[in-house]
VOBA-1610 file (N, C-alpha, C; in pm, whole numbers, padded with zeros to 5 digits, always signed):
BEGIN
Met+11957+15086+08244Met+11883+14961+08248Met+11892+14896+08109Pro+11977+14803+08094Pro+11996+14742+07962Pro+11879+14656+07916Tyr+11810+14586+08004Tyr+11701+14498+07964Tyr+11574+14529+08041Val+11460+14504+07974Val+11328+14534+08028Val+11237+14417+07998Ile+11151+14383+08091Ile+11051+14279+08067Ile+10921+14347+08030Gly+10863+14303+07920Gly+10740+14363+07868Gly+10616+14284+07906Pro+10502+14325+07852Pro+10373+14270+07891Pro+10348+14125+07846Ala+10428+14073+07757Ala+10409+13935+07712Ala+10457+13834+07817Cys+10521+13881+07922Cys+10574+13793+08027Cys+10465+13704+08085Ile+10497+13577+08101Ile+10402+13482+08160Ile+10444+13440+08301Ala+10546+13506+08355Ala+10594+13483+08492Ala+10625+13337+08520Asp+10692+13272+08427Asp+10727+13131+08449Asp+10863+13117+08519Tyr+10932+13222+08539Tyr+11059+13238+08607Tyr+11178+13168+08542Ser+11171+13137+08414Ser+11287+13084+08342Ser+11403+13184+08347Cys+11370+13311+08334Cys+11473+13415+08337Cys+11537+13427+08475Val+11457+13409+08578Val+11508+13418+08715Val+11616+13312+08738Glu+11592+13192+08686Glu+11685+13081+08706Glu+11822+13105+08644Val+11829+13183+08535Val+11956+13203+08466Val+12024+13336+08498Cys+11958+13423+08569Cys+12013+13557+08595Cys+12126+13552+08698Pro+12249+13586+08657Pro+12361+13583+08751Pro+12362+13702+08847Ala+12285+13805+08817Ala+12283+13926+08900Ala+12167+13928+08999Asp+12081+13827+08993Asp+11966+13819+09084Asp+11885+13948+09080Cys+11858+13996+08958Cys+11791+14126+08944Cys+11649+14116+08892Ile+11592+13995+08885Ile+11456+13979+08835Ile+11363+13941+08950Ser+11248+14006+08953Ser+11156+13988+09064Ser+11013+13994+09013Pro+10918+13936+09081Pro+10933+13858+09204Pro+10988+13718+09175Arg+11057+13666+09273Arg+11114+13532+09266Arg+11008+13432+09315Pro+11022+13306+09279Pro+10922+13207+09320Pro+10899+13198+09470Asp+11000+13233+09551Asp+10983+13225+09696Asp+10938+13359+09758Asp+10915+13461+09675Asp+10868+13591+09725Asp+10717+13586+09751Pro+10672+13657+09853Pro+10528+13666+09875Pro+10460+13728+09752Gly+10352+13673+09713Gly+10278+13727+09600Gly+10323+13679+09463Phe+10422+13591+09458Phe+10469+13543+09328Phe+10358+13479+09247Glu+10278+13397+09312Glu+10171+13326+09241Glu+10070+13422+09178Ala+10055+13539+09235Ala+09960+13636+09183Ala+10024+13733+09082Ala+10154+13725+09064Ala+10224+13819+08975Ala+10179+13803+08831Glu+10148+13913+08768Glu+10109+13911+08628Glu+10230+13907+08537Gln+10343+13956+08586Gln+10466+13954+08509Gln+10584+13970+08604Leu+10704+13952+08550Leu+10826+13974+08626Leu+10887+14106+08583Tyr+10985+14155+08660Tyr+11046+14285+08635Tyr+11197+14275+08652Ile+11271+14359+08580Ile+11417+14364+08592Ile+11454+14491+08667Asp+11536+14476+08770Asp+11583+14589+08849Asp+11689+14664+08768Pro+11664+14790+08733Pro+11758+14864+08649Pro+11892+14894+08717Thr+11895+14889+08849Thr+12020+14919+08919Thr+12108+14795+08936Arg+12053+14677+08914Arg+12129+14554+08935Arg+12159+14477+08807Cys+12088+14506+08698Cys+12108+14434+08572Cys+12250+14459+08521Ile+12318+14351+08481Ile+12456+14363+08434Ile+12468+14347+08283Asp+12357+14350+08212Asp+12357+14348+08066Asp+12418+14218+08010Cys+12387+14106+08072Cys+12447+13979+08031Cys+12369+13906+07922Glu+12244+13942+07902Glu+12155+13883+07802Glu+12106+13741+07835Ala+12138+13686+07948Ala+12095+13550+07982Ala+11943+13539+07983Cys+11876+13641+08029Cys+11729+13639+08036Cys+11664+13638+07898Val+11729+13698+07802Val+11671+13707+07667Val+11649+13568+07608Ser+11752+13486+07610Ser+11739+13353+07550Ser+11658+13258+07638Ala+11648+13285+07767Ala+11572+13198+07857Ala+11421+13221+07848Cys+11380+13336+07804Cys+11237+13370+07801Cys+11165+13292+07691Pro+11065+13212+07729Pro+10994+13131+07630Pro+10897+13210+07542Val+10867+13334+07579Val+10770+13412+07503Val+10828+13542+07446Glu+10959+13555+07450Glu+11028+13672+07397Glu+10975+13803+07455Ala+10966+13807+07587Ala+10914+13925+07656Ala+11024+14016+07708Val+11152+13979+07688Val+11262+14059+07739Val+11324+14138+07623Tyr+11342+14267+07646Tyr+11392+14356+07541Tyr+11515+14433+07587Asp+11607+14453+07493Asp+11715+14549+07512Asp+11648+14686+07507Ile+11675+14769+07603Ile+11606+14898+07613Ile+11626+14983+07488Thr+11736+14965+07419Thr+11762+15045+07299Thr+11689+14992+07176Arg+11630+14873+07188Arg+11561+14812+07074Arg+11414+14780+07105Met+11359+14845+07203Met+11220+14819+07240Met+11124+14877+07136Pro+11016+14805+07108Pro+10913+14861+07020Pro+10852+14987+07083Ala+10817+15082+07001Ala+10760+15208+07050Ala+10636+15185+07136Lys+10558+15084+07103Lys+10435+15059+07179Lys+10462+15015+07323Leu+10587+14980+07354Leu+10623+14938+07490Leu+10708+15043+07562Arg+10704+15165+07517Arg+10792+15269+07571Arg+10774+15295+07721Asp+10661+15255+07778Asp+10637+15277+07921Asp+10700+15168+08008Tyr+10743+15059+07950Tyr+10789+14946+08030Tyr+10922+14965+08103Pro+11016+15045+08053Pro+11134+15072+08137Pro+11094+15134+08271Gln+11000+15228+08266Gln+10952+15294+08388Gln+10872+15196+08475Ile+10790+15114+08414Ile+10712+15015+08488Ile+10804+14919+08563Asn+10909+14872+08497Asn+11005+14783+08563Asn+11074+14854+08678Ala+11120+14977+08656Ala+11189+15053+08761Ala+11097+15081+08879Glu+10972+15114+08852Glu+10878+15145+08960Glu+10849+15024+09048His+10853+14905+08992His+10833+14785+09073His+10935+14780+09187Phe+11058+14815+09158Phe+11164+14808+09259Phe+11165+14931+09348Ala+11128+15044+09297Ala+11123+15166+09379Ala+11019+15149+09489Gly+10905+15090+09457Gly+10800+15069+09554Gly+10836+14966+09659Ser+10919+14867+09623Ser+10955+14763+09719Ser+11062+14808+09816Gln+11123+14924+09791Gln+11229+14971+09880Gln+11179+15075+09978Leu+11050+15103+09975Leu+10995+15203+10069Leu+10977+15145+10205
//
């Protein structure tokens, strides 16, 4: 999983609009989008293109190898979002 969305995410979906791999969720047309506290990157679909990094207005997207230690749980949080949706 090359990129991870952290807790600073404001769910404005700027990253969703630029993602060529369609790996960020929830999307604006998904049920529950309006209630989403943040967006998540699917670790199995991310192609490491960095488009989401520059699109994020609050710098909430991190390269997994450069994440601050205080956000070490967020790779798992992002992955769990997608694991739960596939049940």
